[in-house]
C-alpha positions in Angstrom: 110.8 36.1 79.9 113.2 33.5 80.2 114.0 30.6 77.5 115.4 27.5 78.7 118.8 26.1 76.8 119.0 23.7 74.3 120.0 20.5 74.7 123.2 21.3 73.2 124.6 17.6 72.8 122.5 17.3 70.7 124.0 19.2 68.4 126.6 16.5 66.0 129.4 17.5 64.0 128.7 18.4 60.5 128.5 15.2 58.2 131.0 14.4 55.0 127.8 15.2 53.1 126.8 18.6 54.6 130.9 19.9 54.4 130.8 19.0 50.5 127.4 20.5 49.2 128.1 23.4 51.9 131.8 23.8 49.6 130.4 23.1 46.4 127.4 25.0 46.6 127.5 27.2 49.3 123.9 26.5 50.8 122.6 24.2 52.7 118.5 23.7 53.3 117.8 21.7 56.6 114.3 20.7 56.4 111.5 20.7 59.3 114.2 20.9 61.8 111.7 23.0 64.2 109.0 21.5 66.2 105.0 21.9 65.1 104.4 24.2 68.0 107.5 26.6 68.1 106.7 27.2 64.7 103.5 28.3 65.4 104.7 30.3 68.5 107.5 32.1 66.6 105.0 32.6 63.3 102.5 34.5 65.7 105.9 36.4 67.1 106.9 37.9 64.0 102.4 38.7 63.2 103.2 40.7 66.7 106.3 42.5 65.4 104.7 43.9 62.3 101.0 44.7 63.6 101.6 45.2 67.3 104.9 45.6 68.7 104.2 47.5 71.6 101.6 44.3 73.2 104.8 42.5 73.6 107.2 42.7 76.5 109.7 45.3 76.2 112.2 42.3 76.1 110.3 40.3 73.3 110.1 42.7 71.0 112.5 41.5 68.5 113.2 38.8 66.0 116.2 37.1 68.6 114.1 37.4 71.2 110.5 36.1 72.7 109.6 32.5 71.1 111.7 33.5 68.1 114.7 33.1 70.6 115.4 29.5 70.4 116.3 29.9 66.6 119.8 31.6 67.6 121.4 28.3 69.0 119.1 25.8 67.8 120.8 22.3 67.2 120.5 22.0 63.8 121.9 25.3 63.2 124.8 25.0 65.9 126.2 21.7 63.9 126.9 23.5 60.9 127.8 27.1 62.7 130.6 24.9 64.2 131.8 23.4 60.8 132.1 26.9 58.6 132.6 29.6 61.4 134.5 27.6 64.4 133.7 25.4 67.3 133.2 26.1 70.5 135.9 28.0 72.8 134.7 25.7 75.7 131.9 23.7 76.7 130.1 27.1 78.2 131.5 29.7 75.3 130.5 29.2 71.5 133.2 29.9 68.9 131.3 32.4 66.4 129.0 35.2 66.9 125.2 36.1 66.4 125.2 39.8 65.4 121.7 41.0 63.5 118.5 39.2 62.5 114.9 40.7 61.2 111.6 39.2 60.4 109.9 39.0 57.4 106.7 39.0 56.1 106.3 38.9 52.2 102.4 38.3 50.3 101.7 37.4 47.1 103.3 39.9 44.2 105.9 41.6 47.5 109.6 41.2 46.1 112.2 41.2 48.0 116.4 42.0 47.7 117.6 42.7 44.2 120.4 39.9 43.5 124.0 40.8 45.1 126.8 38.9 46.3 129.2 37.1 44.6 132.9 36.6 44.7 135.7 35.3 47.0 135.4 38.4 49.3 137.5 40.2 51.3 137.6 40.8 55.3 134.1 39.4 56.7 132.8 38.7 54.1 135.9 35.8 53.3 135.0 32.3 52.2 137.8 29.7 52.1 138.3 26.5 52.4 141.6 24.5 52.8 143.4 21.6 54.3 139.8 19.7 55.1 138.4 23.4 57.6 135.6 25.8 56.1 135.3 29.1 56.5 132.0 30.9 55.9 133.2 34.1 57.1 129.7 35.9 57.1 127.0 32.9 57.4 123.1 34.0 57.4 120.1 31.2 58.7 116.8 32.2 57.0 114.5 29.9 59.1 111.2 29.7 56.9 108.1 30.0 59.3 105.6 28.9 56.6 105.6 26.1 53.4 108.2 26.7 50.4 107.1 25.6 47.0 109.9 25.3 44.3 109.7 28.0 42.3 106.7 30.4 44.6 109.0 32.6 46.1 112.0 30.9 48.4 115.6 32.4 48.4 117.4 32.4 45.5 121.0 31.0 45.4 123.9 30.7 42.9 125.1 27.8 43.8 128.9 27.9 43.5 129.2 32.1 43.3 131.1 31.9 46.4 134.0 31.0 44.7 133.5 32.9 41.4 136.8 34.3 40.0 135.1 36.2 37.3 132.1 39.4 37.3 129.0 37.8 36.8 127.8 38.3 32.9 125.0 40.6 32.7 122.6 37.9 31.3 122.8 36.8 35.0 122.3 39.6 36.6 118.3 39.4 37.0 116.2 37.4 38.8 114.8 35.2 35.7 118.9 34.2 35.5 118.9 30.5 35.0 122.3 29.6 37.2 119.6 30.4 39.9 118.6 27.6 42.3 115.8 27.5 45.3 114.3 24.9 47.2 111.0 23.9 48.8 110.3 22.5 52.6 108.2 22.6 54.9 107.7 25.3 57.7 110.0 24.8 60.6 113.1 24.6 57.9 116.5 26.6 57.6 118.5 27.2 55.1 122.1 28.7 55.7 124.1 30.4 53.1 127.4 32.3 53.1 127.0 36.2 52.6 129.1 35.6 49.9 127.2 33.7 47.7 125.1 35.6 45.2 121.5 35.7 46.1 118.2 37.5 45.6 114.3 37.7 47.5 112.5 36.8 44.4 108.6 37.8 44.2 106.8 35.9 46.7 104.0 34.2 43.5 101.0 32.4 45.8 98.1 33.6 47.8 97.7 30.7 49.6 99.7 32.1 53.1 102.9 35.0 52.8 106.9 34.1 53.4 107.0 34.6 56.9 110.7 34.1 58.0 113.5 35.2 60.2 117.0 35.9 58.8 119.5 35.6 61.2 123.6 36.5 60.6 126.6 34.9 62.3 130.3 35.9 62.1 133.3 34.2 63.7 134.1 35.4 67.1 136.3 37.9 65.7 134.8 39.6 63.3 132.0 42.0 63.3 129.6 43.4 60.1 126.7 44.5 61.1 125.9 46.8 63.9 124.0 44.6 66.9 120.6 46.4 67.5 119.4 44.4 70.6 119.5 45.7 74.1 121.9 44.7 76.7 118.9 43.5 79.0 117.6 41.4 76.3 120.9 39.7 76.1 120.9 39.1 80.4 117.4 37.4 80.5 119.3 34.3 77.7 120.6 31.3 79.2 124.6 31.8 79.6 125.9 30.1 77.0 123.5 32.0 74.4 124.6 35.3 75.7 128.1 34.4 74.6 127.0 34.6 70.9 126.8 39.2 71.4 130.0 39.2 73.7 132.7 41.9 72.0 134.9 41.2 69.1 137.8 40.8 70.4 140.4 37.6 71.1 142.7 38.1 74.5 142.8 40.6 77.1 146.6 40.5 77.6 146.1 43.3 81.1 143.6 40.5 82.7 145.8 37.5 81.0 141.8 36.4 80.0 140.2 35.3 76.6 136.9 36.0 75.1 134.7 33.5 76.0 132.4 35.7 78.4 129.5 38.0 78.3 129.3 41.1 80.7 128.0 44.8 81.2 131.5 45.8 79.3 131.4 42.7 77.2 128.8 43.8 74.6 129.3 43.4 70.6 128.5 47.2 69.3 
């Protein structure tokens, strides 16, 4: 099964307010950017991945494929990723890469990851902002497919900790730190955050519905942190520009005199 390209021209540049908030806090919420039909189809896909993966087409057995494929380069997040990881190399090639994804279904009483991250970071995790340009080395996008009410289990984020210069005191290492912020949003929303910010997956507190989400991770085109777990056949079924999100990690082939702006059988991220 294949899925058409988004109208990528719909991805506008980051606004000054978005740049200010992302640099200040280390995260940004985009509420209600998915169409209702997409939300329904992707949520059902996440359930199928958990409950009956073998019933799906082999190419659709991933949170980066099937109806969830539209999340990979949705115009709303492309707007931000271009602004914090790198602009397109040309009309047919992104300047950033998608390197990791996982689905989540968290029921009442279930807890996620302990608080982790924080600090200026080094290497792939590095965050910086110089001369009006943001670089958020490793950036996570969490797509919420059910409603998230404030304080009921959405991702916790310690705003500003992506730029902290001192260790987090022991009194703020737990889920209950008053320094943590969170959010509320309708289904089809996305929260984008630097992996350098301290964040956590708290206990899901409502029995009305589980937390259903897809978490995708992005890096600059010349860096890689996660090992990609997506078969080449799945990538090859994607539209051409989307495939460039999974190309190998190198910048220029001096032997061929060509830049790394294409996906092929030989040019796949590890």
